[in-house]
C-alpha positions in Angstrom: -0.2 -0.3 -0.4 1.4 3.4 -1.2 1.9 6.0 2.1 1.2 9.4 2.1 4.5 11.2 3.6 3.9 13.8 5.9 5.6 16.4 3.5 2.5 15.6 1.2 -0.4 15.4 3.9 1.4 18.6 6.0 1.4 16.8 9.4 3.7 15.0 11.8 3.2 11.3 11.1 1.9 9.6 7.8 -1.5 8.5 6.5 -2.5 6.4 4.2 -4.8 6.9 1.5 -7.9 4.9 2.7 -8.0 6.4 5.8 -7.9 9.7 4.0 -11.0 8.3 2.0 -12.8 6.7 4.6 -12.5 10.6 6.9 -14.1 12.2 3.4 -16.7 9.6 2.6 -17.6 10.1 6.8 -18.1 13.5 6.0 -20.2 13.5 3.2 -22.2 11.2 4.4 -22.9 13.6 7.2 -23.4 16.2 4.6 -25.8 14.1 2.6 -27.8 13.0 5.9 -28.1 16.8 6.9 -29.4 17.5 3.4 -31.8 14.8 3.7 -32.7 15.7 7.0 -33.7 19.5 5.9 -35.6 18.0 2.9 -37.5 16.0 5.1 -38.1 18.8 7.4 -39.2 20.7 4.1 -41.7 17.8 2.9 -43.3 17.8 6.9 -43.3 21.5 7.3 -45.6 21.3 4.0 -47.7 19.0 4.5 -48.6 20.3 7.8 -49.6 23.8 6.0 -51.9 21.6 3.4 -53.3 20.2 6.5 -53.6 23.2 8.6 -55.0 24.8 5.5 -57.6 21.9 4.1 -58.3 21.4 8.0 -59.8 24.6 8.7 -61.4 24.6 5.6 -63.7 21.8 6.2 -64.1 22.8 10.0 -65.1 26.0 9.0 -67.4 25.3 5.6 -69.0 22.1 7.0 -71.6 23.7 8.3 -72.8 25.4 5.1 -73.5 22.2 3.7 -76.7 21.3 5.6 -79.7 24.2 6.2 -82.2 24.4 9.1 -85.4 23.9 8.0 -88.7 24.8 9.5 -91.9 22.0 8.6 -95.7 24.2 8.2 -98.7 23.4 7.1 -99.5 26.2 5.3 -103.2 26.7 3.9 -103.4 28.2 0.3 -106.2 31.1 1.2 -108.2 31.4 -1.6 -108.9 34.9 -0.5 -105.1 35.6 -0.1 -104.4 34.9 -3.7 -105.6 36.7 -6.7 -106.5 34.0 -9.1 -105.5 36.4 -12.0 -102.3 36.9 -10.9 -101.0 33.9 -9.1 -97.9 36.0 -8.3 -100.0 38.3 -6.4 -101.0 37.7 -2.8 -100.5 37.9 0.8 -98.3 34.2 1.1 -96.4 36.2 3.6 -99.3 36.2 6.0 -100.3 32.8 5.1 -97.1 31.3 6.4 -97.4 33.8 9.5 -101.0 32.1 10.5 -99.2 29.1 9.8 -96.2 29.4 12.0 -98.4 31.5 14.7 -100.3 28.2 15.4 -97.6 27.0 17.2 -97.7 30.5 19.7 -100.9 30.6 21.1 -100.1 33.2 23.5 -98.7 35.3 20.5 -101.3 38.1 18.8 -100.2 37.3 15.5 -102.7 40.4 14.5 -100.4 42.8 16.2 -97.4 43.1 13.7 -94.8 43.9 15.8 -95.4 40.4 17.6 -96.2 38.8 14.5 -92.4 40.1 12.9 -90.9 38.9 16.0 -91.8 35.4 15.3 -91.5 35.4 11.5 -88.0 36.3 11.7 -87.6 32.7 12.4 -88.2 32.0 8.8 -86.0 33.2 6.2 -87.2 36.1 4.2 -87.3 34.2 1.0 -90.2 31.6 2.5 -92.6 33.3 0.7 -91.5 33.3 -2.5 -91.2 29.4 -1.7 -94.8 29.2 -1.5 -95.4 31.5 -4.0 -93.2 29.6 -6.5 -95.2 26.5 -5.5 -99.0 27.9 -6.1 -97.8 29.0 -9.7 -96.2 26.2 -10.3 -99.5 24.1 -9.4 -102.7 26.2 -9.1 -105.1 23.6 -8.0 -103.2 24.0 -4.4 -105.6 27.2 -3.9 -107.6 26.5 -0.9 -105.6 23.3 0.5 -103.2 22.5 3.0 -99.8 22.0 1.9 -96.6 20.9 3.5 -93.9 23.2 3.1 -90.7 23.1 4.3 -89.2 26.9 4.5 -85.4 27.5 5.5 -84.7 28.9 9.1 -83.1 32.5 9.0 -79.2 32.9 9.4 -79.3 33.6 12.9 -81.6 30.6 13.9 -79.6 28.3 11.5 -76.3 29.5 13.7 -77.8 28.4 16.6 -79.4 25.4 15.6 -75.6 24.4 14.5 -74.1 25.7 17.7 -72.4 28.9 16.1 -74.2 30.7 18.2 -73.6 30.0 22.2 -76.6 30.0 24.5 -74.8 30.0 27.5 -73.3 33.6 26.3 -74.7 37.0 28.0 -77.7 38.2 26.2 -76.1 41.3 24.8 -73.4 39.8 23.3 -75.7 36.8 21.5 -77.2 37.8 18.0 -80.4 36.1 19.2 -82.1 37.2 22.7 -83.6 34.3 25.2 -87.1 34.7 23.9 -86.0 34.0 20.5 -84.1 31.1 21.9 -87.6 29.9 23.4 -89.5 30.2 20.3 -86.6 28.2 18.2 -87.3 25.6 21.4 -90.6 25.5 21.1 -90.8 24.3 17.4 -88.1 21.8 18.2 -89.9 20.3 20.8 -92.7 20.0 18.4 -90.7 18.0 15.9 -90.8 20.5 13.0 -87.2 21.5 12.8 -84.9 19.8 10.6 -81.2 19.9 9.4 -81.3 18.2 5.9 -78.2 18.5 3.1 -78.1 21.7 2.0 -78.9 21.1 -2.0 -79.8 24.9 -2.8 -75.9 26.0 -1.9 -75.4 24.2 -5.6 -78.9 24.8 -7.2 -79.7 28.3 -6.2 -78.0 31.3 -7.4 -76.4 34.2 -5.5 -78.8 35.6 -2.6 -78.8 38.5 -0.2 -79.7 36.1 2.6 -77.1 33.3 3.5 -79.6 30.9 3.7 -81.0 30.9 0.1 -77.2 32.1 -1.6 -76.0 29.3 -3.8 -73.2 28.3 -6.4 -75.4 27.4 -9.4 -74.7 30.9 -11.0 -70.9 30.8 -10.6 -70.6 27.2 -11.6 -72.4 28.1 -14.9 -70.8 31.4 -15.5 -67.1 29.7 -15.0 -68.5 26.7 -17.7 -69.3 29.3 -20.0 -66.0 31.1 -19.3 -63.6 28.3 -19.7 -65.9 26.6 -22.6 -64.7 30.3 -24.3 -61.1 30.0 -23.3 -60.6 26.3 -24.2 -62.3 26.8 -27.8 -60.1 29.9 -28.2 -56.8 28.9 -26.6 -56.9 25.0 -27.6 -56.2 25.2 -31.6 -54.7 28.5 -31.5 -52.0 27.3 -28.7 -51.4 24.0 -30.6 -51.0 25.4 -33.9 -48.7 28.2 -32.8 -46.4 25.9 -30.9 -46.5 23.3 -34.1 -45.1 26.1 -36.2 -42.3 27.6 -33.6 -41.4 24.1 -33.1 -41.5 22.3 -36.4 -41.6 25.1 -39.2 -41.0 28.3 -38.4 -36.7 28.8 -39.3 -34.2 29.4 -36.3 -33.0 32.8 -36.5 -33.6 36.0 -34.2 -37.0 36.6 -34.8 -38.1 33.3 -34.0 -35.7 33.6 -30.7 -37.6 37.0 -29.4 -41.1 35.0 -30.4 -39.9 32.1 -28.1 -38.6 34.6 -25.5 -41.5 36.6 -25.1 -44.0 33.6 -24.9 -41.8 32.3 -22.0 -42.6 35.9 -20.5 -45.7 36.0 -21.1 -46.1 32.8 -18.9 -44.9 34.9 -16.1 -46.9 38.1 -16.5 -49.4 38.5 -13.4 -52.8 37.9 -13.9 -53.9 41.3 -13.5 -52.8 42.8 -16.2 -54.6 40.5 -18.7 -57.2 41.4 -17.0 -56.1 45.3 -17.6 -56.1 44.5 -20.9 -59.1 43.0 -21.5 -60.9 45.9 -19.9 -59.1 48.0 -22.1 -59.4 46.3 -25.6 -62.8 43.8 -24.8 -64.6 46.6 -22.9 -63.2 50.0 -24.1 -62.8 49.2 -28.0 -64.8 46.4 -28.9 -67.6 47.4 -26.3 -68.5 44.2 -25.5 -70.8 43.1 -23.0 -69.5 43.9 -19.2 -69.8 41.0 -16.6 -70.5 37.9 -19.6 -68.8 35.0 -19.3 -67.4 35.3 -23.2 -65.5 38.6 -22.2 -63.9 36.4 -19.1 -63.3 33.2 -21.4 -61.4 35.5 -24.0 -59.4 36.9 -21.1 -58.8 33.6 -19.5 -57.6 32.5 -22.9 -55.0 35.3 -23.3 -53.7 33.9 -20.0 -53.8 30.2 -21.0 -52.2 30.8 -24.2 -48.1 30.8 -23.4 -48.9 27.5 -21.2 -50.7 25.7 -23.8 -47.7 26.8 -26.4 -44.9 26.0 -23.7 -46.7 22.8 -23.0 -47.4 21.7 -26.6 -43.7 22.6 -27.3 -42.5 20.4 -24.7 -44.6 17.4 -25.6 -43.3 18.0 -29.3 -39.5 17.8 -28.4 -40.0 14.6 -26.3 -40.7 12.5 -29.5 -37.8 10.8 -30.3 -36.2 12.2 -33.9 -36.1 8.6 -35.3 -40.3 8.6 -35.3 -39.4 11.7 -38.0 -36.4 10.1 -39.5 -38.4 7.1 -40.0 -41.2 9.0 -41.7 -39.2 10.7 -44.0 -37.6 7.8 -44.8 -40.6 6.2 -46.2 -41.6 9.5 -48.3 -43.6 11.5 -46.0 -43.5 14.9 -46.4 -43.2 17.2 -43.6 -46.5 18.3 -43.0 -47.3 14.3 -43.1 -44.9 13.8 -40.6 -45.7 16.1 -37.9 -49.5 15.5 -38.1 -49.7 11.7 -39.0 -46.6 10.8 -36.8 -45.3 13.4 -34.2 -48.7 15.4 -33.0 -50.8 11.8 -32.1 -47.3 11.0 -30.3 -47.6 14.2 -28.4 -50.9 14.9 -28.1 -51.1 12.8 -24.2 -48.7 15.8 -22.9 -50.5 18.5 -25.0 -53.7 17.4 -23.1 -51.8 17.4 -20.0 -50.3 20.9 -20.4 -53.8 22.0 -21.5 -55.9 20.7 -18.9 -53.6 22.5 -16.0 -53.6 25.7 -18.1 -57.5 25.8 -17.9 -57.3 24.5 -13.9 -54.7 27.4 -13.2 -57.7 29.6 -15.5 -60.0 28.6 -13.1 -59.1 29.7 -10.1 -58.1 33.1 -11.7 -59.7 36.0 -9.6 -57.9 39.4 -10.6 -58.6 39.5 -14.0 -62.2 38.8 -13.8 -62.8 41.3 -11.3 -61.5 44.0 -13.7 -64.3 43.0 -16.4 -67.1 42.7 -13.8 -67.7 39.6 -13.1 -67.9 40.3 -9.4 -71.8 42.0 -10.2 -74.6 40.4 -7.5 -76.8 38.1 -9.9 -79.8 36.2 -8.6 -79.9 34.1 -11.5 -77.5 31.7 -13.4 -76.5 32.9 -17.0 -78.2 31.2 -19.9 -75.5 31.7 -22.2 -72.1 33.3 -22.6 -73.4 36.4 -23.3 -75.6 36.7 -20.1 -74.0 38.5 -17.3 -72.7 35.8 -14.5 -70.1 35.4 -11.6 -67.5 33.1 -11.3 -66.3 30.6 -8.7 -63.4 32.7 -7.5 -65.5 36.0 -7.3 -68.3 34.8 -6.0 -65.8 33.4 -2.8 -64.9 37.0 -3.4 -68.1 38.1 -3.1 -69.5 36.5 0.1 -65.9 36.9 1.8 -66.7 40.8 1.6 -70.2 40.0 3.0 -70.6 41.1 6.2 -73.6 38.3 7.8 -72.1 35.6 9.6 -73.9 32.8 7.6 -71.2 34.0 4.3 -68.5 32.8 6.9 -69.2 29.2 6.3 -70.3 29.4 2.7 -67.1 31.1 2.0 -65.0 28.1 2.7 -67.8 25.8 1.3 -67.6 27.6 -1.8 -63.4 27.3 -1.8 -64.0 23.5 -1.0 -66.4 23.1 -4.0 -63.6 25.2 -6.4 -60.7 23.0 -5.0 -63.0 20.2 -6.0 -63.1 20.8 -9.4 -59.1 21.8 -9.4 -58.2 18.5 -8.0 -60.6 16.8 -10.3 -59.1 18.3 -13.7 -55.3 17.6 -12.1 -56.4 14.1 -11.6 -57.5 13.8 -15.2 -54.5 15.3 -16.5 -52.8 12.9 -14.3 -55.0 9.9 -16.0 -54.2 11.2 -19.6 -50.7 11.5 -19.2 -50.2 7.9 -17.5 -52.7 6.1 -19.7 -51.5 7.2 -23.4 -47.6 8.4 -22.1 -45.7 6.2 -24.4 -42.3 5.3 -23.0 -39.4 5.5 -25.9 
């Protein structure tokens, strides 16, 4: 074995090469373990933050998935309904009479006392009764069973979000109101079913009636517009730049600018849409069509970059083999390269659309945060989107919108996770290994 002299090591004794390597190896192993520890700690920290985020959303949002209801036996009095115009009628009085049967000690002819009792129910209760009578006029003169949502304060009380042991001056409902609610509960007319209105209703000023239907349909039209515009244009631009464009300074400048556009803040695209689509072209404000065009501008760079990466991943041997059997450049690209790159293209497109679904700033600038009480029937109607609906509810002062904001975030996360899962499925199912 070769020994290293003291002059070579700088020490007073000789060390073998094996000893030096072992010491160096031990030092490298320690550094590697420290690096691995940092990596594990970072992963644990990230997972902890994710669990805290999702956990807080679930804890805050789960009450919105149920809704307190009061079951009433309502007599549809023919004298209170205009047979020629069913939309006109004293539906609120009919509901008040039905509710007053549970409180015989309260004079329902007294407007103040009747108002305190009817505050148990949502302000939209009379609308539910009116819609049911309009849909079936034969109910006039009959006694029907009607389930109406309780008002927000009593819904919070039933779910335990308003604490009974809190001093009365600090509670949103007084002791008399709690006694009236307990009276209905003892009568067995209080229930807490699944809140389907969270999905089937559009927005409302009243938390117990507010839903996401308008926002979901608005997001659908905006994403459909975004896909129809950005998908063919993005793929066409990527194919040209990657397969046909000459490699010169102009193409290099275009490529650099596309990469830069992918990093531009989304609010800049919103300002562009505000100036061009609304200012110059005069397109309708708050329309999903404008929102889709804005999101298409944002998504185009992502699709172009993903498509070019997918085209580059196809082995050159595919192109050479096709050219070798006499295929033209166009046939090589569209008959051989593009089909093999399509899984990667679809994955990039879906991820780009998922990113567009969660964008808020550009949609706010074009007015898709307006208060819309009906779902849009097409891309030209005024509408909101899921992110902007969350923004609206988060800014509302009513306590019931707190849980609905978290519930809406959970719905949005569900759509995003679903879209990313679809992208993973396409990648794994159609991906080919070379």
